[in-house]
C-alpha positions in Angstrom: -0.2 0.0 -0.3 3.2 2.3 0.9 4.4 1.7 -2.4 1.0 2.2 -4.5 1.2 5.7 -2.7 4.7 6.2 -3.1 4.3 6.3 -6.5 1.3 8.6 -7.0 3.5 11.0 -4.7 5.7 10.1 -7.4 4.0 10.7 -10.7 2.7 13.7 -8.7 5.5 15.2 -8.3 6.8 14.8 -12.1 3.8 16.2 -13.0 4.4 19.4 -11.5 8.0 19.5 -12.3 7.7 18.8 -15.7 4.3 21.1 -15.9 5.9 22.6 -19.0 2.5 21.8 -21.6 0.1 24.5 -21.4 -2.2 23.4 -19.2 -5.5 22.8 -20.6 -8.9 24.5 -19.3 -10.2 22.1 -18.0 -7.1 21.1 -15.5 -6.8 25.1 -14.6 -10.6 25.1 -13.8 -9.5 22.1 -11.5 -6.7 24.6 -9.4 -9.3 27.5 -9.5 -12.5 25.2 -8.0 -10.6 24.6 -4.8 -9.9 28.3 -4.2 -13.5 28.8 -4.3 -14.5 26.9 -2.0 -11.7 27.7 0.4 -12.4 31.3 0.1 -16.5 30.9 1.0 -16.7 30.5 4.3 -18.5 33.2 5.9 -21.3 31.7 5.4 -20.8 29.6 2.4 -23.2 29.9 -0.1 -21.7 29.4 -2.9 -21.5 33.9 -3.0 -17.9 35.2 -2.0 -18.5 38.6 -0.5 -16.3 41.7 -0.2 -15.4 40.9 3.7 -14.9 37.7 3.1 -12.5 38.4 0.8 -11.2 41.5 3.5 -11.2 39.7 6.5 -9.5 36.4 4.8 -6.4 38.8 4.2 -6.3 40.2 7.4 -6.0 36.1 8.5 -3.5 35.4 6.2 -1.1 38.3 7.6 0.5 36.7 10.2 2.3 39.6 11.3 -0.4 42.5 10.7 1.2 44.8 8.7 -1.5 45.2 6.3 0.7 43.7 3.6 0.9 40.0 2.4 4.4 38.8 1.9 5.0 36.1 -0.2 5.6 33.8 2.3 2.3 34.8 3.3 0.6 33.9 -0.2 2.3 31.1 -0.3 0.7 30.0 3.2 -2.2 31.5 1.3 -2.0 29.4 -1.9 -0.5 26.4 -0.9 3.9 25.9 -1.3 3.3 23.9 -3.5 0.5 25.7 -5.8 2.4 25.8 -9.5 1.4 29.5 -9.9 1.7 30.8 -7.0 4.5 32.8 -8.1 3.2 34.1 -11.7 -0.3 34.4 -9.3 2.2 37.1 -6.8 3.7 38.7 -9.2 0.5 39.5 -11.4 -0.9 40.7 -8.3 1.9 42.6 -6.7 1.6 45.8 -9.4 3.5 48.0 -8.2 6.8 45.4 -7.5 7.4 45.8 -4.2 7.5 42.2 -3.2 4.7 42.7 -1.2 1.0 42.6 -1.7 -1.7 45.3 -0.4 -5.1 44.5 0.7 -5.9 47.0 -3.1 -3.7 44.9 -4.8 -5.0 42.0 -3.6 -8.2 42.2 -2.7 -10.2 45.8 -4.3 -9.0 45.2 -7.5 -9.4 41.6 -8.1 -12.7 42.1 -6.7 -13.8 44.9 -8.8 -12.9 43.0 -11.7 -15.1 39.3 -10.7 -17.5 41.5 -9.4 -19.0 42.1 -13.1 -22.7 43.0 -12.6 -21.3 45.5 -9.9 -23.1 43.9 -6.8 -21.3 43.3 -3.3 -20.5 39.7 -3.9 -19.0 37.4 -6.7 -20.7 34.1 -7.5 -18.8 31.1 -8.3 -18.7 32.3 -12.0 -17.2 35.0 -11.8 -14.6 34.0 -9.8 -13.7 31.0 -11.9 -13.8 33.0 -14.9 -11.5 35.7 -13.6 -8.9 32.9 -12.2 -9.7 30.6 -14.9 -8.6 33.3 -17.5 -6.0 34.7 -15.1 -4.1 31.5 -15.0 -5.1 30.7 -18.6 -3.2 34.1 -19.5 -0.1 33.2 -17.1 -0.2 29.9 -18.2 0.7 30.7 -22.0 3.6 33.6 -20.7 5.3 31.0 -18.0 5.4 27.9 -20.2 
């Protein structure tokens, strides 16, 4: 049984390292889905309220300095997340090496929130992040 787990693990590691083929939209979708699940917490209603994202940012900001460092962001996405660094760089629009709430909550929320209400639907979230990862995937292959 352990051998099997090891084989599976090795395949996953190889897959992650050899990830220079461009992911298709279905694969991107599978990366995006758990992200929505982990953000939609309070209440878990299939909608992301601005408040939820803002609180989440504060939780992730473990040193409380109002910014997410690369490490804090890594803990947020999962350290083995394929697009961790390119995503960080994408959001860090002023290239100061940290993500402000404006960069990581306000701007993306406004972009995701196509209909301008105070919440982002799963569809809006999926669309935003699938497009974003697709774009990154094309340019970081």
